[in-house]
C-alpha positions in Angstrom: -10.0 -33.3 4.7 -6.9 -31.7 4.4 -6.5 -28.9 5.3 -2.5 -28.3 5.1 -2.7 -30.2 1.9 -4.3 -27.7 0.4 -2.5 -24.7 2.0 0.4 -26.1 0.6 -0.6 -26.4 -3.0 -2.5 -23.0 -2.5 1.0 -21.6 -1.2 2.8 -23.2 -4.4 0.0 -21.8 -7.1 0.6 -18.1 -5.1 5.0 -18.4 -5.6 4.4 -19.9 -9.3 3.0 -16.6 -10.3 6.7 -14.9 -9.8 9.3 -17.1 -9.3 12.0 -15.6 -11.2 10.4 -12.3 -11.8 12.7 -8.6 -11.5 11.9 -7.2 -8.5 11.0 -4.0 -8.9 10.2 -2.8 -5.1 10.4 -4.0 -1.4 9.0 -3.2 2.0 9.0 -5.1 5.8 5.4 -5.6 3.9 5.3 -5.9 0.1 6.8 -6.1 -3.0 6.2 -5.4 -6.2 8.0 -7.5 -9.3 8.1 -6.9 -12.7 4.5 -8.8 -12.9 2.9 -8.9 -9.7 2.5 -7.4 -6.1 3.0 -9.8 -3.4 1.7 -9.2 0.6 2.2 -12.3 2.8 0.0 -14.7 1.5 -1.4 -12.2 -0.6 -0.7 -11.5 -4.7 -2.1 -10.1 -7.6 -0.6 -11.2 -11.1 -0.4 -9.5 -14.2 0.3 -12.7 -17.0 -0.4 -10.4 -19.7 -1.2 -6.7 -20.6 -5.1 -7.4 -20.6 -5.8 -9.5 -17.3 -5.4 -9.3 -13.6 -5.6 -12.2 -11.2 -5.6 -10.7 -7.0 -6.1 -13.2 -4.5 -5.9 -10.6 -1.5 -8.6 -10.8 1.1 -12.0 -10.1 -0.1 -11.6 -8.7 -3.4 -15.4 -9.5 -4.7 -15.1 -12.9 -4.1 -15.2 -14.6 -0.6 -18.9 -12.9 -0.2 -20.5 -10.7 2.9 -18.4 -10.4 5.8 -20.9 -11.2 8.5 -20.3 -8.4 11.2 -21.6 -5.4 9.8 -21.1 -1.9 11.7 -24.0 0.6 11.4 -26.1 3.1 13.1 -29.4 4.9 13.1 -30.5 7.8 12.4 -33.3 10.5 13.4 -34.3 12.2 10.7 -31.4 10.7 8.4 -28.9 12.9 10.2 -25.6 11.2 11.6 -26.9 12.0 15.1 -27.0 8.7 17.5 -23.9 8.3 18.7 -20.2 10.3 18.1 -18.2 9.0 15.4 -16.7 5.3 15.4 -19.2 5.0 18.3 -21.3 2.3 16.3 -23.5 -0.5 16.5 -22.0 -3.9 15.3 -24.1 -7.0 14.5 -22.7 -10.5 13.2 -25.4 -11.8 10.2 -26.0 -15.5 11.1 -29.0 -16.2 8.4 -31.2 -19.3 8.8 -33.7 -20.0 5.8 -32.8 -17.2 4.4 -33.5 -14.5 7.7 -32.1 -12.7 10.2 -33.6 -11.1 12.9 -31.1 -8.6 15.1 -31.0 -8.1 18.6 -33.3 -5.0 19.8 -30.6 -2.2 20.0 -31.0 1.2 21.2 -30.9 4.4 20.5 -27.8 6.4 21.6 -26.5 3.5 24.1 -23.6 0.9 23.5 -23.9 -2.4 22.1 -24.0 -5.2 25.4 -20.7 -7.1 24.7 -22.4 -10.7 23.6 -22.8 -8.7 20.3 -19.6 -6.7 20.4 -17.6 -10.3 21.5 -18.7 -11.7 17.8 -18.3 -8.7 15.5 -14.5 -9.1 16.2 -14.6 -12.5 13.8 -13.7 -11.5 10.8 -15.1 -14.1 7.9 -17.5 -14.5 5.2 -20.8 -15.7 3.8 -20.5 -18.6 1.4 -20.7 -16.9 -2.0 -24.0 -15.8 -4.0 -25.8 -15.6 -0.4 -29.3 -14.0 -0.5 -31.0 -12.9 3.2 -33.7 -10.8 4.8 -32.1 -8.9 7.5 -34.3 -6.8 10.3 -32.7 -4.2 11.9 -34.3 -3.5 15.3 -34.2 -0.3 17.4 -35.7 0.6 21.2 -36.7 4.5 20.1 -38.7 4.7 23.6 -36.3 6.7 25.5 -36.2 9.1 22.2 -40.1 9.1 21.7 -40.7 9.8 25.7 -38.3 12.9 25.8 -40.2 13.9 23.3 -44.0 13.9 24.9 -42.0 15.2 28.7 -39.9 17.9 27.5 -41.1 18.0 23.9 -37.4 17.6 22.4 -34.9 15.1 22.3 -31.4 16.3 23.4 -29.2 14.3 21.0 -25.2 12.9 22.0 -24.1 16.1 20.7 -26.5 18.8 22.9 -28.6 19.6 19.4 -32.1 19.4 19.9 -34.5 18.1 17.7 -38.6 19.3 18.2 -41.1 16.3 18.6 -42.6 18.7 15.9 -39.7 18.0 13.4 -39.6 14.4 13.7 -40.2 13.2 10.6 -38.6 9.2 10.9 -35.8 7.0 12.6 -33.1 5.4 9.3 -30.8 2.6 9.3 -27.0 3.4 7.6 -23.8 1.3 7.6 -21.1 0.3 6.0 -22.7 -2.6 3.8 -24.7 -2.3 0.7 -27.9 -2.3 0.7 -26.7 0.1 3.5 -24.6 3.8 2.8 -22.8 5.7 5.3 -24.0 8.5 3.1 -26.6 10.4 5.1 -27.2 13.1 2.8 -29.1 10.7 1.8 -31.1 9.0 4.2 -34.2 10.7 3.1 -34.4 9.5 -0.4 -34.1 5.6 1.0 -37.2 4.6 1.5 -35.8 1.0 1.9 -34.1 2.4 4.8 -36.8 4.5 7.0 -37.6 2.3 10.0 -41.2 1.7 10.5 -43.3 0.9 14.1 -46.5 -0.7 13.0 -47.5 -2.2 16.6 -46.8 1.3 17.9 -44.8 -0.1 20.7 -41.8 2.0 20.7 -39.3 -0.7 19.1 -38.6 0.7 15.2 -37.9 -2.0 12.6 -36.7 -1.6 8.6 -36.4 -5.4 6.1 -33.5 -5.1 3.8 -32.7 -7.9 1.5 -29.1 -8.4 1.0 -27.3 -10.5 -1.7 -23.6 -11.6 -1.9 -23.1 -10.9 -6.2 -19.9 -11.2 -6.9 -18.8 -9.0 -10.1 -15.5 -11.2 -10.5 -15.7 -14.7 -11.1 -12.4 -16.6 -9.7 -10.5 -18.8 -12.1 -8.9 -22.5 -11.5 -6.6 -21.9 -8.0 -9.0 -18.6 -6.1 -8.3 -15.9 -7.7 -10.4 -13.1 -8.5 -9.8 -11.9 -12.2 -9.8 -8.9 -13.8 -9.9 -9.0 -17.8 -10.0 -6.3 -19.9 -13.5 -6.3 -22.0 -13.4 -2.5 -24.1 -11.7 -1.1 -27.1 -8.5 1.0 -26.2 -7.7 2.0 -29.6 -8.7 5.6 -29.5 -6.8 6.3 -26.7 -2.9 6.7 -26.3 -1.4 3.3 -25.4 1.1 2.4 -22.9 4.0 -0.9 -23.1 6.6 -1.3 -21.1 8.5 -4.5 -19.6 6.8 -4.0 -16.6 3.6 -6.3 -17.2 1.9 -5.2 -13.8 1.9 -1.6 -14.9 0.6 -1.9 -18.9 -2.5 -4.1 -17.2 -2.7 -1.5 -14.7 -2.6 1.0 -17.3 -4.8 -0.5 -19.4 -7.8 -1.3 -16.4 -7.8 2.3 -15.3 -8.1 3.4 -19.0 -11.4 0.7 -19.1 -12.5 2.4 -15.5 -12.3 5.2 -16.9 -14.4 4.6 -19.8 -17.0 3.0 -17.9 -17.3 6.2 -16.1 -18.2 8.1 -19.2 -22.3 8.7 -18.5 -24.7 9.2 -21.0 -24.8 13.3 -21.0 -20.4 12.5 -21.9 -19.4 14.0 -18.4 -17.6 11.9 -15.8 -19.0 10.5 -12.4 -17.5 10.0 -9.6 -16.6 6.3 -9.5 -18.9 3.3 -9.7 -21.3 4.2 -6.3 -21.1 8.0 -7.8 -22.4 8.4 -10.6 -22.7 12.8 -10.2 -20.0 15.1 -11.1 -18.4 16.9 -7.8 -16.6 19.7 -9.1 -13.3 18.8 -7.0 -13.1 15.4 -7.8 -13.4 15.5 -11.0 -11.5 19.1 -11.4 -8.3 17.3 -9.6 -8.7 14.1 -11.7 -8.5 16.6 -15.2 -5.2 17.8 -13.6 -3.8 14.4 -13.1 -4.7 13.2 -16.7 -8.3 13.5 -18.5 -7.2 16.2 -20.0 -4.9 14.5 -21.7 -7.2 11.2 -22.2 -10.4 12.4 -22.8 -10.2 16.4 -23.3 -13.9 15.7 -24.6 -15.6 14.3 -21.5 -13.4 16.8 -19.3 -15.2 20.0 -21.2 -18.5 18.7 -20.2 -17.7 17.4 -16.6 -16.6 20.6 -15.3 -19.7 22.4 -17.2 -22.1 20.4 -15.3 -20.5 22.7 -12.1 -21.5 25.9 -13.4 -24.7 27.5 -12.4 -25.2 30.9 -13.4 -21.6 32.2 -14.6 -19.8 31.0 -12.1 -18.0 27.9 -10.3 -20.6 25.4 -8.7 -19.4 25.0 -5.1 -20.6 21.1 -3.9 -23.2 21.2 -1.2 -21.2 20.5 2.3 -20.6 21.7 5.7 -22.8 24.4 7.0 -24.7 24.8 3.3 -21.3 25.2 1.6 -19.9 28.1 0.0 -18.3 30.1 2.0 -17.8 27.5 4.3 -16.0 25.3 1.8 -14.0 27.5 -0.5 -12.0 24.9 -3.0 -14.3 25.2 -6.2 -11.7 27.4 -7.8 -9.4 24.1 -8.1 -12.1 23.6 -11.0 -10.2 26.7 -13.0 -6.7 25.1 -12.8 -8.4 22.0 -14.1 -9.9 24.4 -16.9 -6.6 25.8 -17.9 -5.4 22.1 -18.1 -7.4 21.9 -20.9 -6.6 24.9 -22.5 -3.1 23.7 -22.5 -3.5 20.0 -23.5 -5.9 21.3 -26.3 -5.0 24.9 -27.6 -8.5 25.4 -27.4 -9.5 29.1 -28.1 -12.6 29.4 -27.6 -13.1 27.4 -24.5 -10.2 29.7 -23.0 -12.7 32.3 -23.2 -15.8 30.7 -22.0 -13.8 29.5 -19.0 -12.3 32.5 -18.4 -15.3 35.2 -17.8 -16.6 31.9 -15.7 -13.9 31.7 -13.7 -13.3 35.4 -13.1 -17.2 35.7 -12.2 -16.7 33.1 -9.6 -13.3 34.6 -8.5 -15.3 38.6 -7.9 -16.9 36.9 -5.0 -14.2 34.8 -3.4 -12.2 37.9 -3.5 -15.2 40.4 -1.3 -16.0 37.3 1.0 -12.6 34.9 1.4 -9.6 36.6 2.1 -8.6 37.4 5.3 -7.1 41.0 5.7 -4.5 39.9 8.0 -2.8 37.0 6.8 -3.9 37.3 3.0 -4.9 34.0 2.9 -8.2 32.3 2.0 -11.0 30.9 4.2 -12.4 27.8 3.7 -12.2 24.2 4.5 -9.5 22.0 3.8 -9.7 20.8 0.6 -11.7 17.3 -0.6 -11.0 17.0 3.5 -14.6 17.7 4.4 -15.9 15.5 6.4 -15.6 17.9 10.0 -14.9 15.8 12.7 -12.6 13.7 10.6 -9.7 16.5 10.2 -10.8 19.2 12.4 -11.0 19.7 16.1 -14.6 18.2 17.5 -15.7 21.8 19.1 -15.2 23.7 15.4 -18.4 24.3 13.9 -19.6 25.4 10.4 -18.5 29.2 11.0 -15.3 28.2 12.7 -14.5 26.1 10.0 -14.9 28.9 7.7 -12.4 30.9 9.7 -9.8 28.4 9.1 -6.8 28.9 6.8 -6.0 26.0 5.2 -2.5 24.4 3.5 -4.6 22.9 0.3 -7.4 25.4 0.2 -5.2 27.8 -0.5 -2.3 26.2 -2.6 -5.5 25.9 -4.9 -6.2 29.7 -4.3 -2.9 30.6 -5.2 -2.8 28.3 -8.7 -6.4 29.9 -9.6 -5.3 33.1 -9.7 -2.3 32.5 -11.4 -3.8 30.7 -14.2 -6.5 33.6 -13.6 -4.0 36.2 -14.5 -2.4 34.4 -17.7 -5.6 34.3 -19.1 -6.0 37.3 -19.1 -2.9 38.4 -20.4 -3.7 35.7 -23.4 -6.6 37.9 -23.8 -5.6 41.5 -23.4 -7.5 41.6 -20.1 -6.4 43.2 -17.1 -4.3 40.7 -15.1 -1.8 42.3 -12.7 -4.9 41.8 -9.6 -4.6 38.4 -10.2 -1.0 38.0 -9.5 -0.8 40.5 -6.7 -3.5 37.6 -5.0 -1.7 35.0 -6.4 2.0 36.9 -5.1 -0.5 37.7 -1.5 -1.6 34.8 -0.8 2.0 32.5 -1.3 3.2 34.7 1.2 0.4 34.6 3.7 1.6 30.4 3.2 5.3 31.4 4.0 5.0 33.7 6.9 1.6 31.7 9.0 1.9 28.1 8.0 5.9 27.2 7.2 6.7 25.3 9.8 11.0 24.9 10.4 11.1 22.6 12.7 9.3 20.3 10.6 10.8 21.0 7.6 7.2 21.5 5.7 3.6 23.2 5.9 1.4 22.9 8.9 -2.1 22.2 7.9 -4.2 25.2 9.1 -4.5 27.9 11.5 -8.3 27.6 13.7 -9.1 29.5 16.4 -11.9 32.4 17.3 -10.5 35.5 18.1 -7.2 34.6 18.1 -5.6 31.7 16.1 -2.9 28.8 16.5 -1.1 26.4 13.7 -2.4 23.4 13.6 1.3 21.2 13.2 -0.6 18.3 10.9 1.5 18.3 7.5 -1.8 17.7 5.1 -0.3 15.7 2.2 -2.5 16.7 -0.4 -1.7 20.4 0.5 2.4 19.5 0.7 1.8 18.0 -2.8 0.9 21.4 -4.5 2.7 23.4 -2.6 5.3 21.7 -4.3 3.7 21.5 -7.9 2.3 25.1 -8.1 6.0 26.6 -6.7 4.4 27.7 -4.1 7.7 25.9 -2.1 11.0 26.2 -4.4 14.1 24.5 -4.3 15.2 23.7 -0.7 11.7 24.0 0.7 10.2 21.6 -2.0 13.0 19.0 -1.2 12.2 19.6 2.3 8.6 18.4 2.2 9.5 15.5 0.3 11.8 14.2 2.3 10.5 14.9 5.9 6.7 14.8 5.6 5.8 11.7 6.7 4.6 8.8 5.1 3.3 5.6 5.9 4.5 1.3 4.6 1.4 1.6 2.4 1.7 5.4 1.4 1.2 9.3 2.8 -1.9 9.7 4.8 -3.8 12.8 4.4 -2.5 14.3 7.2 0.0 13.4 10.0 -0.5 12.1 13.2 -4.1 10.9 12.9 -6.8 11.7 15.6 -7.7 9.3 18.0 -11.4 7.5 18.2 -12.3 8.6 14.3 -12.8 5.8 12.2 -10.8 5.9 8.7 -12.0 7.9 5.7 -9.3 11.0 5.9 -8.1 10.4 8.9 -6.0 7.2 9.1 -6.7 6.9 5.3 -3.9 6.8 1.8 -6.2 8.5 -0.8 -4.6 7.6 -4.3 -5.0 10.2 -6.1 -3.2 12.4 -3.5 -0.1 9.7 -3.9 -0.4 10.6 -6.9 -0.5 14.3 -6.2 2.6 13.9 -4.0 4.5 11.1 -5.8 4.4 13.3 -8.6 5.7 16.3 -6.1 8.3 13.8 -5.5 9.5 13.7 -8.9 9.5 17.2 -8.6 11.8 17.8 -6.7 14.1 14.6 -7.8 13.3 12.8 -4.8 14.0 9.4 -5.8 12.9 7.0 -3.1 10.0 8.9 -2.4 9.3 8.0 -6.1 9.7 4.5 -5.5 7.6 4.7 -2.6 4.6 6.4 -3.9 4.7 4.1 -7.6 4.5 1.2 -5.3 1.7 2.5 -2.8 -0.5 3.5 -6.0 0.1 -0.1 -8.1 -0.1 -2.1 -4.7 -3.3 -1.4 -4.0 -4.7 -0.5 -7.7 -3.0 -4.3 -8.7 -4.3 -6.4 -5.3 -7.9 -4.6 -5.7 -8.1 -5.0 -9.3 -10.1 -1.4 -9.1 -8.7 1.7 -8.5 -10.5 2.2 -4.5 -10.9 5.9 -3.7 -9.2 4.8 -0.2 -7.2 1.9 2.4 -6.5 2.1 5.4 -3.2 3.7 6.1 -2.3 1.6 9.1 -2.8 -1.8 7.0 -2.8 -1.0 3.2 -7.1 -2.1 3.3 -9.7 -0.7 1.4 -11.9 -2.7 4.0 -12.4 -0.6 7.2 -12.7 2.8 5.9 -16.1 4.5 6.4 -17.2 5.0 2.6 -15.3 3.4 -0.2 -16.0 2.7 -4.2 -14.3 1.2 -7.4 -13.2 2.8 -10.0 -13.1 5.9 -8.4 -12.8 8.6 -10.8 -9.5 10.9 -8.8 -8.0 7.7 -8.5 -7.8 5.5 -11.9 -6.8 9.2 -12.9 -3.8 9.0 -10.7 -3.2 5.8 -11.6 -2.9 7.2 -15.5 -1.3 9.5 -14.1 1.6 7.6 -13.3 2.4 6.5 -16.8 2.2 10.6 -18.0 3.1 12.2 -15.5 6.0 10.8 -13.3 7.6 8.1 -15.6 6.9 10.4 -18.8 7.4 13.5 -16.5 4.2 15.4 -19.4 4.2 18.8 -18.5 1.4 20.6 -20.6 2.4 24.1 -20.9 0.7 27.6 -23.1 3.3 27.1 -25.4 4.7 23.6 -25.4 5.0 20.1 -24.5 7.7 19.3 -22.0 8.8 15.7 -21.8 10.7 15.2 -18.7 11.1 11.4 -18.1 12.1 9.7 -14.0 12.7 6.3 -14.0 14.4 4.7 -11.3 16.7 2.4 -11.6 14.1 -0.9 -10.6 11.8 0.4 -13.2 14.5 0.2 -15.7 13.1 -0.9 -19.2 12.3 0.7 -22.5 8.5 2.4 -22.6 6.4 3.7 -25.3 3.0 6.0 -25.4 1.4 5.8 -29.0 -1.4 7.7 -30.2 -0.8 10.4 -27.8 -3.0 13.4 -29.5 -1.5 16.2 -28.2 -3.3 19.3 -29.9 -3.0 18.7 -34.0 -0.1 16.0 -33.5 -0.2 12.6 -32.4 2.9 11.5 -31.2 5.0 8.5 -30.6 6.9 8.8 -27.2 9.5 6.4 -26.3 12.2 6.3 -23.2 14.8 4.3 -23.2 17.3 3.5 -19.6 16.7 5.0 -16.2 17.4 8.4 -14.4 15.9 11.4 -15.3 18.8 13.2 -17.4 18.1 13.0 -20.7 21.3 11.9 -22.4 19.6 12.6 -26.0 16.5 13.3 -27.5 16.1 11.8 -31.5 13.0 13.7 -33.2 11.5 12.1 -36.4 15.0 10.7 -36.9 17.5 13.7 -36.2 19.2 14.6 -32.9 17.5 17.5 -30.9 18.4 19.4 -28.2 15.0 20.2 -26.4 12.7 18.3 -25.1 9.9 20.5 -25.4 7.2 20.1 -28.1 6.1 23.3 -29.9 2.7 24.0 -29.1 2.1 24.3 -33.4 3.2 20.8 -34.1 1.0 19.0 -36.2 0.6 15.7 -38.1 2.6 12.3 -36.9 6.1 12.2 -35.4 7.9 10.2 -33.1 9.9 11.3 -29.7 12.2 9.3 -28.5 14.6 9.8 -24.9 17.6 8.2 -24.0 18.3 8.3 -20.5 21.7 9.2 -18.5 21.7 6.9 -16.0 21.9 8.5 -13.1 20.9 7.9 -9.6 18.5 10.6 -8.0 19.3 11.6 -4.0 17.1 11.5 -1.2 15.3 10.4 1.6 11.7 9.3 3.2 10.5 10.1 6.6 8.9 6.6 6.8 6.6 6.8 9.9 4.4 3.9 12.0 0.9 5.2 11.8 0.4 6.7 15.0 -2.2 8.8 16.9 -1.9 11.6 18.3 -3.2 12.8 21.6 -7.1 13.5 22.6 -7.9 17.0 22.7 -8.6 18.3 26.6 -12.0 19.7 27.3 -11.9 22.8 29.6 -13.8 25.1 31.5 -13.2 28.1 33.9 -14.7 27.7 37.7 -14.1 30.9 39.5 -10.6 32.0 39.1 -8.9 28.3 38.0 -8.9 27.1 34.3 -9.8 23.1 34.6 -9.8 20.2 32.1 -9.6 16.7 31.6 -6.8 14.0 32.0 -6.4 13.5 27.7 -4.1 10.3 28.6 -1.2 9.1 30.9 2.3 10.6 31.2 0.4 13.7 29.0 1.9 17.7 29.2 -0.6 20.2 29.1 0.4 23.4 27.2 -2.2 26.7 28.1 -2.5 29.6 25.4 -4.5 32.8 26.5 -4.9 34.5 23.0 -2.5 32.0 20.4 0.2 32.1 22.8 1.4 29.7 24.8 1.8 31.1 28.6 2.6 27.7 30.8 3.1 24.3 30.9 1.9 22.0 33.6 1.7 17.8 34.1 -1.5 19.3 35.8 -5.2 19.8 35.0 -5.7 22.8 36.1 -4.1 26.7 36.2 -5.0 29.9 38.1 -5.7 32.8 35.4 -6.5 35.4 38.1 -2.8 37.5 37.4 -4.6 37.5 33.5 -6.7 40.7 33.1 -8.5 41.5 29.7 -10.2 39.7 26.7 -8.7 36.3 27.4 -9.3 33.3 25.1 -8.0 30.3 26.7 -6.9 27.1 25.3 -5.0 24.0 26.3 -4.1 20.6 24.5 -2.2 17.7 25.2 2.0 16.5 24.4 2.9 12.9 25.1 6.3 11.3 25.5 6.9 11.7 21.7 5.6 15.5 21.0 2.6 14.6 19.7 0.2 16.9 19.8 -3.5 17.1 20.5 -5.7 19.5 18.7 -6.3 22.7 21.2 -9.2 22.9 23.2 -12.8 25.1 22.4 -11.5 28.5 23.7 -12.8 29.1 26.8 -13.8 33.0 26.9 -12.6 35.0 30.2 -13.6 39.1 29.6 -15.6 42.0 31.8 -19.4 41.4 31.0 -19.5 44.9 31.5 -17.7 44.6 28.1 -19.9 42.6 26.0 -22.9 44.5 24.2 -26.0 43.3 22.7 -28.4 45.1 20.5 -31.4 44.2 18.9 -32.6 44.6 15.6 -35.8 47.6 15.8 -39.0 47.0 15.9 -39.5 48.0 12.3 -38.0 44.9 10.8 -41.0 43.1 11.8 -40.1 41.4 15.7 -41.0 37.4 15.8 -40.9 34.9 18.3 -42.6 31.7 17.1 -39.3 29.7 17.8 -38.1 29.5 21.0 -35.0 30.0 22.7 -34.2 33.2 21.5 -33.0 36.2 23.7 -34.3 39.7 23.8 -38.1 40.5 23.0 -37.4 38.2 19.8 -35.6 38.0 16.1 -36.1 38.9 13.0 -36.4 36.9 9.0 -33.8 37.8 6.9 -34.0 36.8 3.5 -33.2 37.9 0.3 -36.1 40.4 0.1 -36.9 40.3 3.5 -35.2 42.4 5.6 -32.7 42.6 3.0 -31.3 45.7 4.5 -30.8 46.1 8.6 -29.3 48.8 10.2 -27.7 49.2 13.5 -27.0 52.1 15.2 -24.2 51.9 18.1 -22.1 54.0 20.7 -19.0 53.1 22.0 -17.2 54.6 25.4 -14.0 53.9 24.9 -11.4 53.8 21.8 -10.4 50.2 20.8 -10.4 46.6 19.2 -13.7 44.9 19.4 -15.2 41.5 17.6 -18.6 41.7 16.2 -21.0 39.0 15.8 -24.7 38.3 14.9 -26.6 35.9 16.9 -28.8 33.5 14.7 -30.1 30.7 13.4 -30.9 28.6 10.3 -32.6 26.0 9.6 -32.7 25.7 5.7 -30.2 22.2 6.3 -28.2 20.3 8.5 -24.2 20.9 9.4 -23.0 18.7 6.8 -25.0 19.0 3.2 -27.5 21.3 1.2 -26.6 24.4 0.1 -28.2 27.2 2.3 -25.6 28.9 4.3 -26.9 32.7 4.1 -24.1 35.7 3.6 -24.7 38.9 4.4 -22.5 42.1 3.7 -21.5 44.2 6.6 -20.9 47.7 6.0 -19.2 50.2 8.9 -19.6 53.9 8.9 -19.8 53.4 5.1 -16.1 53.0 5.1 -15.6 48.9 5.8 -17.3 46.3 4.0 -16.7 43.0 5.4 -18.6 39.7 5.4 -20.8 38.1 7.4 -21.8 34.3 7.4 -24.9 32.3 8.7 -24.0 29.2 8.2 -26.5 26.0 8.7 -27.2 24.7 11.7 -30.2 21.9 11.4 -32.8 20.6 9.0 -35.5 22.5 9.7 -34.7 23.5 13.0 -35.1 27.0 13.9 -34.6 27.7 17.5 -30.7 26.1 17.1 -29.5 29.5 18.4 -25.5 30.2 17.5 -23.0 32.8 16.6 -21.5 34.1 13.2 -17.7 34.6 12.2 -16.8 37.5 14.4 -15.1 40.1 13.0 -12.3 42.3 14.1 -12.8 46.4 14.0 -10.7 48.9 15.1 -13.3 51.7 16.8 -13.5 55.2 17.5 -15.6 56.7 20.7 -18.6 57.6 19.4 -21.7 56.4 17.2 -20.8 54.3 14.9 -23.3 52.6 11.8 -23.2 48.9 11.3 -25.8 47.7 8.1 -26.3 44.2 7.1 -26.8 44.0 4.2 -27.3 41.3 1.2 -25.1 42.2 -1.6 -25.6 40.5 -5.0 -21.7 38.5 -4.3 -23.8 37.7 -1.4 -25.6 35.2 -3.1 -25.0 30.9 -2.1 -24.9 28.4 -4.1 -28.7 27.8 -3.7 -29.1 31.1 -5.1 -32.9 31.2 -4.3 -32.9 30.3 -0.5 -30.4 33.0 1.5 -32.1 33.0 4.9 -31.6 33.4 8.6 -33.1 34.1 11.6 -31.1 37.3 13.6 -31.6 37.5 17.4 -28.9 40.0 17.8 -25.6 41.5 17.2 -22.9 42.1 19.6 -20.5 44.1 20.2 -16.9 42.7 22.6 -14.2 44.7 23.7 -10.5 42.9 23.5 -8.7 45.5 24.2 -6.9 48.5 22.6 -6.8 49.2 18.8 -4.3 47.9 17.2 
């Protein structure tokens, strides 16, 4: 066969689709024309408004990839090896079956297996075969028999009596990387039927592409659903028309039988943050009824649900309040007063619990995991456990909470309720962001504050948070312009964070998320940066066109959807983002409590006539057209007559036409186009005598030593003499490379006089137990909502000063990464100070894994003090029934003189 001839024919077919088309965007990697996207040998083409064709690598027409990445799991947890240290296998079925080599649990693959898996080729279309996965668990079983437990790579102990199975997880269906679902997947549970210690699982793999190829080898999306009840969009750019129609159709496919939205093709559930960000982007305008149903699906007992997650989620994660911003958006679109009254009380109930639980008294910022960046090691240092993540103060989460309290204040004013305290809280958060997270040398906000008892700033950018800071007016005028100009973006879009963390596979790390890209582009539009708008639109349109769907994410360094840890077609917030590219950016639709602002932003290369017809706004139906390019309005024609204002009154009724003519101005703007690069690995530090030591984290690195959150020394060695430092000290080290990129700080190493650390055991009257091992002292007590709901410690302080108080505990209600049973308690000191202690989950049914709660910093006078650990109503977690832990002791550490 003449392969060169076939390649030539394929190339001619590819070129013929886009020949002579108007080019609207171009980089070194890809280009957009009015009806196509071109990237090397790949192309996506929209021959009409209802069809897109793509020959992109692996768009469900080439079959299953032969190399598959996977891991084994004890008890359904991600506990075999460190992140990115996966097993790989190269499928080569014979007569419909393939048996893997025997992999050894927690050990790397043999080199002969690793070499094969570098070949990214595909199995034939419509392949169907069985695979037997095999793992050698004999070392694990031996450890169970000899020690009574097995210790995982990260130091966690699994007791023999808690061992309930081995599972396999991976990147190709029917495998999944969703470890939280493994225990519900009997097909992924492995068995050892002959008792030889080799566990096996038989899985059926099937390549059943849902897009057929056309005669030239292109996969095809073609509109199937009727769209007439939704706003229609037309322009002279066929590609944009088709992408809008594809996104509307995917939105329709995502509506569940109960009327709420699912999160995507692979995710039938409703997630609070997913649906809320989607509603804010565009779904409130497109489908307010489904938006309402979706938000109400995330309410329990009159409060917003924080979904399952790190440490048992709330209050480790606190971005549930984005629900409030979405609810306000629905009100601004619909003007529904009954809706406003309903959601106000829900938001108020949720906010009242948060105000007592997650506000830092020093910074005024909100505690909690970065909004949507909820896969711990993807964006946090590996040493941070759930209580550390709770104490972090993150850009995106604080931007969401700022807007929440602003919105809550606006709702309260409309309803005649007290509003000042909500506006004050919003102002407090805004001031805290500017004081503690703004980076003058970078020109954008920092990712977060992090640490233990002393905090430092992570200088990484965090794209969603940067965008929300602009959109919510936290950053104004020059600061907003600076953020858009200086935040690093890659060829394929703005990565979630920058720079990347080494050794962590793409998901939030080294990835672009389409919904984040849309918020970023919307913020770019608001700041008037045309170059950034063009770059962002291209990222949104390129991915959706080539992939023939709105994928959740893609690898930032190569723009491919294949290679991220988890992905899905028709991901809801990506769908909403594509629609928002039209509504929010090109048309500039802004819904306010008293009207609709139309402020288009059409880059010069996108110049065309644009129309949205049948757009429902409250009691009106609008046909809106835009002519020309630019961001300045030359004239507006409303129902045939020229008007001065670009604001549509909220009381408008009936059908109307709006024609906008743009002035043809070009907006200034620069972007920080950067390679996707990785920061150094964080060092691991320890104390030997008076010497602080750490590992060399790479070549040609400078090491910065910090004490109590402040830099004290730089060196290129891997040790530092600390004998001249007295008093309580938390030492940390970070590595800095030749380009000035910083690693995360190492885990704090505490140096302190042991005489200044005091532990206090609970009184025997609370029922001392000693069933679970590894406790200190005489035993521990059980805490639940009804058992020991009030525990008192009486403490004599010999010297006034600043003290850290925390609690040694165990919580086996769930694993570190999911469920909703983080235990929460109020700590009352001398009946004056009231703060919150959290006791996050530490292992599923593991009650002998002890750790410390968050610490509270208090100024204490000399004398006797009473500490009361109480369960109060506002301590209810998301589970509401189980709020339990084992309490070993209370620890009091003198840190120095009073502040």
